[in-house]
PLY file of the C-alpha trace (Angstrom):
ply
format ascii 1.0
element vertex 267
property float x
property float y
property float z
element edge 266
property int vertex1
property int vertex2
end_header
95.36 86.86 134.46
93.32 86.00 131.48
94.23 87.47 128.70
91.72 85.34 126.93
89.10 87.41 128.76
91.45 90.94 127.63
91.12 89.62 124.27
87.27 89.59 124.30
86.22 92.86 126.57
89.37 94.74 124.04
87.66 93.18 120.56
84.21 94.05 121.92
85.24 97.83 123.04
87.05 98.13 119.09
83.86 97.11 117.46
81.62 99.74 119.66
84.33 102.60 118.80
84.53 100.89 115.04
80.00 101.45 114.84
80.75 105.30 116.10
83.07 105.84 113.51
80.81 104.23 110.68
78.15 106.42 112.29
79.92 109.07 111.21
81.81 108.15 107.97
78.40 108.91 106.01
77.83 112.36 107.31
81.29 114.22 106.59
81.27 116.87 103.82
84.46 118.81 101.69
87.55 117.52 104.29
88.28 121.61 103.89
85.08 122.87 105.82
85.43 123.45 108.83
82.19 121.14 109.71
83.70 118.21 108.54
86.79 118.63 110.35
85.13 119.19 113.60
82.78 116.28 112.35
86.12 113.90 112.60
87.10 114.83 115.79
84.14 114.68 117.55
83.94 111.07 115.62
88.12 110.80 117.12
86.74 111.47 120.82
83.16 109.60 120.39
85.36 106.68 119.55
87.89 106.95 122.41
84.73 107.14 125.18
82.79 104.10 124.45
85.85 102.31 123.99
87.30 103.42 127.28
83.61 102.64 128.98
82.99 99.21 127.67
87.10 98.62 129.22
86.69 100.02 132.78
82.86 98.31 133.30
85.44 95.17 133.00
88.35 97.02 134.49
88.20 100.62 136.03
91.23 100.69 137.99
93.16 99.40 134.40
95.55 102.57 133.10
94.26 103.89 129.56
97.22 105.50 127.46
95.24 106.97 123.99
95.38 109.47 121.51
93.01 111.70 122.64
92.57 111.76 126.40
96.32 111.16 127.96
97.14 109.09 129.74
95.12 108.03 133.31
94.27 105.30 135.54
95.61 104.14 138.89
97.05 100.56 138.73
100.24 101.24 136.04
101.05 97.50 135.73
98.21 96.78 134.06
96.66 99.65 130.70
95.63 99.80 127.49
97.22 101.77 124.40
94.45 103.20 122.30
94.00 104.67 119.45
90.16 104.93 118.58
90.49 106.42 114.83
94.11 105.54 112.96
94.07 106.56 109.84
92.10 110.71 110.65
93.61 111.94 106.80
91.96 108.98 105.52
88.60 109.14 107.11
88.21 112.90 106.50
88.62 111.89 102.67
85.44 108.75 103.71
88.72 105.79 102.28
88.25 103.30 104.47
91.99 103.05 104.90
91.16 103.42 109.07
91.24 100.82 111.78
90.56 101.33 115.53
93.68 100.21 118.15
93.51 98.75 121.14
96.36 96.99 122.88
97.00 95.62 126.57
100.74 95.72 128.28
101.16 94.21 130.96
104.29 95.11 133.25
105.46 97.42 130.29
104.90 94.06 128.08
102.03 94.31 125.47
99.91 91.18 125.85
97.27 91.23 123.52
96.82 93.54 120.43
93.57 93.92 118.34
93.39 96.13 115.11
90.02 96.78 113.16
89.23 98.40 110.27
85.42 98.77 110.72
84.97 99.61 107.08
86.26 96.06 105.45
85.47 93.86 108.61
88.80 92.67 109.20
89.76 92.20 112.54
93.50 91.23 113.52
94.51 89.48 116.44
96.98 88.27 119.15
97.96 87.59 122.88
101.51 87.04 123.28
102.31 83.03 122.80
99.75 82.21 120.89
99.91 83.73 117.21
98.26 85.84 115.17
94.90 86.14 113.76
92.46 87.54 111.07
88.94 86.61 111.49
89.87 83.69 113.30
92.99 82.76 110.93
96.29 82.00 111.67
97.55 83.99 109.69
102.08 84.38 108.82
104.54 87.47 107.20
105.21 86.22 103.77
108.32 84.65 102.50
109.97 86.97 99.92
113.52 86.19 100.38
114.29 90.11 98.65
114.01 93.34 98.49
114.51 93.06 94.81
111.39 91.22 95.57
109.16 92.77 97.52
106.37 94.78 97.89
106.78 97.20 100.81
104.93 100.39 102.66
105.47 103.54 104.65
104.10 106.17 106.17
104.94 109.94 106.27
104.54 111.90 109.41
102.52 114.85 110.19
105.83 117.18 110.78
107.35 115.58 107.25
108.80 119.32 106.74
110.61 118.66 109.84
111.82 115.17 108.55
112.40 115.10 105.49
115.82 114.88 105.24
115.55 111.54 106.25
111.91 110.28 104.78
112.38 111.56 101.18
115.46 109.50 100.57
114.27 106.61 102.68
111.66 106.25 100.31
112.98 106.99 97.11
116.08 104.50 97.91
113.20 101.25 98.98
111.90 102.20 96.08
114.29 101.21 94.15
114.68 98.72 95.61
111.73 97.25 95.80
109.31 95.55 93.94
106.68 99.08 94.82
106.33 101.01 98.46
102.58 101.70 98.78
101.53 104.61 101.77
98.37 103.62 103.10
98.28 105.98 106.00
97.23 104.17 109.40
100.67 102.30 110.87
98.40 99.87 112.74
97.01 98.39 109.15
99.69 98.61 107.65
101.50 96.31 110.75
98.76 93.83 109.98
99.40 93.92 106.16
103.36 92.69 107.29
101.85 90.30 109.19
99.31 88.25 106.67
102.19 88.86 104.57
100.82 91.42 101.38
103.06 93.50 102.48
106.79 92.44 102.78
108.08 95.31 105.06
106.54 98.61 106.56
109.08 101.38 108.63
107.96 104.63 109.41
109.14 107.33 112.57
108.03 110.06 114.10
105.62 107.42 115.83
103.06 107.06 119.24
102.79 103.93 121.90
99.35 104.32 120.51
99.94 104.07 116.24
101.79 100.73 117.07
101.12 98.71 120.07
98.26 96.56 118.96
100.07 96.43 115.37
103.14 95.51 116.68
101.62 92.66 118.90
100.02 91.43 115.70
102.56 91.61 113.22
105.48 89.87 115.81
103.12 86.87 116.86
103.07 86.42 112.74
106.94 85.85 112.99
107.41 89.54 111.90
111.03 90.55 113.06
110.57 94.55 114.68
113.43 96.71 115.10
114.15 100.47 114.83
116.43 101.22 112.13
119.89 100.72 114.29
118.66 97.51 114.36
117.57 97.52 118.82
114.95 95.87 120.12
111.62 97.77 119.32
109.76 99.59 121.60
106.47 101.13 121.32
108.08 104.39 123.15
110.24 104.37 120.38
109.34 106.57 117.80
111.22 104.47 114.73
110.05 101.41 113.95
111.01 98.79 111.22
108.68 94.88 110.10
109.98 92.82 108.33
108.75 89.29 106.78
112.60 88.98 108.62
114.30 87.56 105.36
114.59 90.60 104.41
115.56 93.28 107.66
119.14 93.00 107.25
118.83 94.89 103.44
115.96 96.85 104.87
118.29 97.86 107.24
121.35 98.44 105.03
118.56 100.88 103.39
117.15 102.86 105.69
121.01 103.90 106.48
122.34 104.34 103.05
121.42 108.05 102.78
123.30 108.88 106.03
126.29 106.78 104.64
126.87 109.07 102.00
126.72 111.80 103.79
129.33 111.17 106.39
131.17 111.05 102.83
133.91 114.14 103.77
135.71 115.18 100.44
0 1
1 2
2 3
3 4
4 5
5 6
6 7
7 8
8 9
9 10
10 11
11 12
12 13
13 14
14 15
15 16
16 17
17 18
18 19
19 20
20 21
21 22
22 23
23 24
24 25
25 26
26 27
27 28
28 29
29 30
30 31
31 32
32 33
33 34
34 35
35 36
36 37
37 38
38 39
39 40
40 41
41 42
42 43
43 44
44 45
45 46
46 47
47 48
48 49
49 50
50 51
51 52
52 53
53 54
54 55
55 56
56 57
57 58
58 59
59 60
60 61
61 62
62 63
63 64
64 65
65 66
66 67
67 68
68 69
69 70
70 71
71 72
72 73
73 74
74 75
75 76
76 77
77 78
78 79
79 80
80 81
81 82
82 83
83 84
84 85
85 86
86 87
87 88
88 89
89 90
90 91
91 92
92 93
93 94
94 95
95 96
96 97
97 98
98 99
99 100
100 101
101 102
102 103
103 104
104 105
105 106
106 107
107 108
108 109
109 110
110 111
111 112
112 113
113 114
114 115
115 116
116 117
117 118
118 119
119 120
120 121
121 122
122 123
123 124
124 125
125 126
126 127
127 128
128 129
129 130
130 131
131 132
132 133
133 134
134 135
135 136
136 137
137 138
138 139
139 140
140 141
141 142
142 143
143 144
144 145
145 146
146 147
147 148
148 149
149 150
150 151
151 152
152 153
153 154
154 155
155 156
156 157
157 158
158 159
159 160
160 161
161 162
162 163
163 164
164 165
165 166
166 167
167 168
168 169
169 170
170 171
171 172
172 173
173 174
174 175
175 176
176 177
177 178
178 179
179 180
180 181
181 182
182 183
183 184
184 185
185 186
186 187
187 188
188 189
189 190
190 191
191 192
192 193
193 194
194 195
195 196
196 197
197 198
198 199
199 200
200 201
201 202
202 203
203 204
204 205
205 206
206 207
207 208
208 209
209 210
210 211
211 212
212 213
213 214
214 215
215 216
216 217
217 218
218 219
219 220
220 221
221 222
222 223
223 224
224 225
225 226
226 227
227 228
228 229
229 230
230 231
231 232
232 233
233 234
234 235
235 236
236 237
237 238
238 239
239 240
240 241
241 242
242 243
243 244
244 245
245 246
246 247
247 248
248 249
249 250
250 251
251 252
252 253
253 254
254 255
255 256
256 257
257 258
258 259
259 260
260 261
261 262
262 263
263 264
264 265
265 266
């Protein structure tokens, strides 16, 4: 299979989805207003629809796993994993930190990753074994050696109250150990920002395949080390993700699990 053609079709689909999102962006009113929420939902669905239509025009038998329409398609060996709007809350507030995220899997392996920010115009792409690129220029993870000197990024799940006991201690520990922790609100972009060295590490939990598939491929091709919080190989079906430049990975694992060690101590 020609993965360059896959990347070309996926990139075209991402730009079409991005155009849809941009067309809605200027029409969204106050986020708390029902009409505004309806518009965001409409934008999400419309973006997904045109992405899938664009892909199926060329690859009609490929399966689709998408956030809004679920899992469908005949050819399960070739599957596209799509998030038509990653960073919905940012989009709702007209904050230009959101993305279209498209990945292509073959026999369960993510082969191609495409992440587009329609506002900034930044396009991150990667094909397995061929490196990662930002608007056509090769990118690589940072070379920061210690968490003390690192800038980190994380995300909070929508069901924050259910996992507060894990999320907040991790945030506090990493904030104190590093130069700082940011929360941008779009996992695909967070992974790409690790890929190009803007952040030295990213962690999040309660993630879905469409949150991580494309960014995972971009980050790994840029040299990132990516595991779950137990240092097991990452799968897009794993809800936990830690992505670092590699140099700080062991230290980050220790930080993310430190609060559990403390809770295990009996007095």
